[in-house]
C-alpha positions in Angstrom: 2.7 -10.1 15.6 4.5 -9.2 12.4 8.0 -10.1 11.3 10.2 -7.8 9.3 11.7 -9.1 6.2 12.9 -7.9 2.8 9.4 -8.0 1.3 7.8 -5.4 -0.8 4.2 -4.5 -2.0 3.0 -2.0 -4.5 0.7 0.7 -3.3 -0.9 3.7 -4.8 -4.0 5.9 -4.4 -7.3 5.2 -6.1 -7.6 7.6 -9.0 -11.2 8.8 -8.3 -11.6 8.4 -4.6 -8.1 8.9 -3.3 -8.1 5.9 -1.0 -4.9 4.0 -0.4 -4.9 0.8 -2.4 -2.6 -2.2 -2.8 -1.8 -4.3 -5.9 -3.0 -7.9 -5.6 -1.8 -11.2 -7.2 -5.0 -11.0 -9.3 -3.6 -7.8 -10.9 -6.3 -5.7 -9.4 -6.4 -3.3 -6.4 -7.6 -3.8 -2.8 -8.2 -1.3 0.0 -6.8 -3.9 2.4 -3.0 -4.4 2.6 -3.5 -8.0 3.6 -4.7 -8.7 0.1 -1.5 -7.3 -1.5 0.8 -9.4 -3.6 4.1 -9.7 -1.8 7.5 -9.8 -3.5 10.4 -11.3 -1.7 13.1 -10.2 -4.1 13.9 -7.2 -6.3 13.0 -8.7 -9.7 9.6 -9.8 -8.4 9.0 -6.4 -6.9 9.9 -4.6 -10.2 7.6 -6.9 -12.1 4.7 -6.1 -9.8 5.4 -2.4 -10.1 5.6 -2.6 -13.9 2.2 -4.3 -14.1 0.7 -1.9 -11.6 2.0 1.1 -13.5 0.1 0.1 -16.5 -3.2 0.8 -14.7 -3.1 4.5 -14.8 -6.9 4.5 -15.5 -7.4 3.2 -11.9 -4.6 4.6 -9.7 -2.1 7.4 -9.4 1.4 7.2 -8.1 2.2 3.5 -7.7 5.3 2.8 -5.7 7.0 -0.1 -3.9 6.7 -0.1 -0.1 8.4 -2.3 2.4 6.1 -4.9 3.9 6.2 -7.2 6.9 4.4 -10.5 7.0 1.8 -11.1 9.8 1.1 -14.3 11.7 -1.4 -15.3 8.9 1.2 -14.9 6.2 -0.4 -11.7 4.9 1.2 -8.4 4.0 1.3 -5.9 6.8 2.8 -2.4 7.1 6.5 -2.3 7.9 6.8 1.5 8.3 4.8 4.1 10.0 3.8 5.8 6.8 2.2 2.7 5.4 0.5 1.9 8.7 -1.0 5.4 8.7 -2.2 4.9 5.1 -4.1 1.7 6.1 -6.3 3.8 8.3 -7.8 5.8 5.5 -7.6 9.5 4.6 -7.1 12.1 7.2 -9.3 14.8 5.6 -10.9 16.2 8.7 -9.6 18.8 11.3 -7.7 17.4 14.2 -4.4 18.3 16.0 -2.5 21.0 14.3 -5.2 21.3 11.6 -7.8 22.3 14.1 -5.5 24.8 15.9 -5.1 26.8 12.7 -8.9 26.9 11.9 
């Protein structure tokens, strides 16, 4: 179970592969949101975003996203969009995409 709070993480897309990635406390990127560095106040969130934005050779479009904290104390999606991004790219035909094919 996750609890909602005023936490934020930095997310982006991997420059070459397009996968959703999250910025870690080690100042690198992970494909697992649980590895994300979590900021609990605006100054910390901006510092993470500033550091992540300097890595334009690795990612595109870094931004702050709301995060929840799971039972293990790790970052978890707080919004549907981020939950969807954790499941990987949707680059195959399904639903409305399949109907138009």
